[in-house]
N, C-alpha and C positions, 0 to 999 in steps of 0.2 A: 934542716932535718938530715939525719945521717944518711949517706948515700944509698946503702943497702935497703935501709927502712922506707926511704922514699921510693924507691922501685917496687917495693911490695905494696905500699899504700897505693900508689899509682895503679898497680894490677887489679885492685879491689873494684868489682863491678855491682854497685847497689841495684842496678836493673834487675839482677838475678834474685834479689830477696823475695821470697814467697809472698803472695798477697796476705796470707792469714797472719804473717808477723807484723804488717804495716800498722794496725791500730795501735798496738803497744808502743811501737817506735813513734809513731806520729804524736802520741801523749807526751813523750819525753821531748820531742821537737817543740810541742806547745810550750811546755814549761820554760825551756830554754828562750823561746821567742818572746815570752812575757817578760822574762827577766832582762832580755836585752832592751825591750821598749822601755821598761821601767828604768833604765840605767843601774842596775843593781847587779852585785857580783853572783856568780852562778857556782853553786857548791853541789856537787852530785856525790853521793855516797853510794856505791855498789855493795850489796848484801848478800851472802849466801852463808850456809850455817857454819863452815869451819874457815872463812876466808882464806881458802886454800887454792882455788882454781878459778872457777866463773867469775867471781867477784874482782879478782886481780885482772883477769883478761879485760873485764869491763873498765875497770879503773885506768889501766894503761891505754887502751885504745880509745877511750873517750879523751884522754888528755892528749894523745897524738893527733886524733882528729879535729880537736878544738885548736891546737897549735897549727895544724895544716891549713886551716880555713881562717887563721888570722884572728881567732877569739882569744884575747889576752886576759879576759876577766872571768876565766873558767878554772877551778880547782877541782880535781877529781880525788876521790878518797874510796876506801873499801873497808869492809869489816865483816864480822860474823856474829852469830848469836852465842859463839863461844870461840876462843883461840886455838889454835894448833900450831900450824906451820905452813907457809906458802909452798907448795909443793914443788919440788926440783923438776918435775915434768912441766910444770906450768911456765918455769923460768926457762927452761930448754926450748919450749915451743916459741916463746917470745925472742930468744936468741936466733932461732933458726929464722924469724921473720926480719930481722935486721935490727933488733934491739941490743945495744952493748949492756952487758951484765957485769956488775963488779959486785962481788960478795964482801959485804962491809963487817959483818960479825959473824961468828960461829955459834954453836950451840943448838939447842932443840927447835929454836925458832929464830933462824938466822935472818939477818936484814940483807936485802939486795938493792943495790942502787942501778936502777934501769935507765939508761941514757938514750933519749930519742932524738937529742939536737945538742950539739957543743956549746951552744949559746943559752941553753935553758937548764935549769936544776933538775936533776934526775927525780924520777918517780922512786920513792922508798917502798920497797915491798917486803912486808912481813905480815903475820897473822894476828889479828887484833879483834876484840870486840867492837862493834860498830860505834859505841860511844866513848872509845878508848882514844886519847891523844895519838896522832895529831888531828884526828876527825872532828868535824865541827859538832857542836851539841844544839845548834839552832840554826835556822835559816839554809837548810838544806834539803834536797830531793833525796828520799829513799828508793832506791831502785833495787827492786827484789829479783835476784837471778835465780832463785831455785825454789820449789814449791814447798819444800820443808821450811825454809826460813819465812816464807810467806804465811804459811799455817801456824807455825809455832811462835810467831812474833807479830801478834795482831796489832801492836801499838809500839811506833817508834817516837819516843819523846823528842820533841823540837824539830821534827821533819815537818817542811811546809807541805809536802804531799808525798804520796806513796805510789810508786809506779810498778807494777809487775812486767818485767821483761825477762822472761823465762828462758833457760837454756838447758839442755841434756847435760848430764854430768859426765865429763870424759873419764873420770875415776872408774867407770864400768870397764874399760880397756886396760887398766893397769895390770902390767906383767903379762900381758897378751901379746900375739904378733902384731895386733892392730894398735897397740899403745901410741907409737909415734904418729901414725895417721889420724888417729882419732883426736889426739891433742891439736895437731896441726889444723884439723878440720874445724874444731871449735874455736880455735885462736882466729882462724880466717873468717869464719862466721861472725863472730862479735867485733872483729876489725871492720867488716864489710858494713855491718849494720850501724856501727858508730860514725863510719864515714857517711852514711845515708842521714843520720840524726843530724849531722853538723854542717851538711852541705847547704849552700843557699840560703842561710838564715838571714 
């Protein structure tokens, strides 16, 4: 893992996760444990409305946590009920956490290569609908990270299960004095919870 990212990940303390968060996280742990026991690949697709903030945090931190705990058969994805763009504030928060960011395309929906380890391929971050390539269309867990997507997308074709793991939207702090703090807090919360999910499996 990249040194700055490794220090950040090491500093995360899952013991500080509030008890009311644990049932949803344990459901995700349970799915992963079942796939490990069956020696089956683990595909996780994190879904929010615009695939702009929370779903990207989920995708990146789940991939980082799986790598940190030596789970090589995990592939993490993200998508939305509509596509917009991965918000640059999301990318900036990941960069502050130690992820190496390379913008590989320009335009309204640019693609970012997010490196967490020099020996691993980067996570490709851009906004897409949940069933758009490179996302899987079968054999995956749909992890719903926002209530709007959960309510407005009652059926995810091809998903083996649907797991609500909700987060508050940092968008509420956009263009305010609390913007950076809010994105960093949400980034850290999701990182901590993914560390919990993948630890001791």
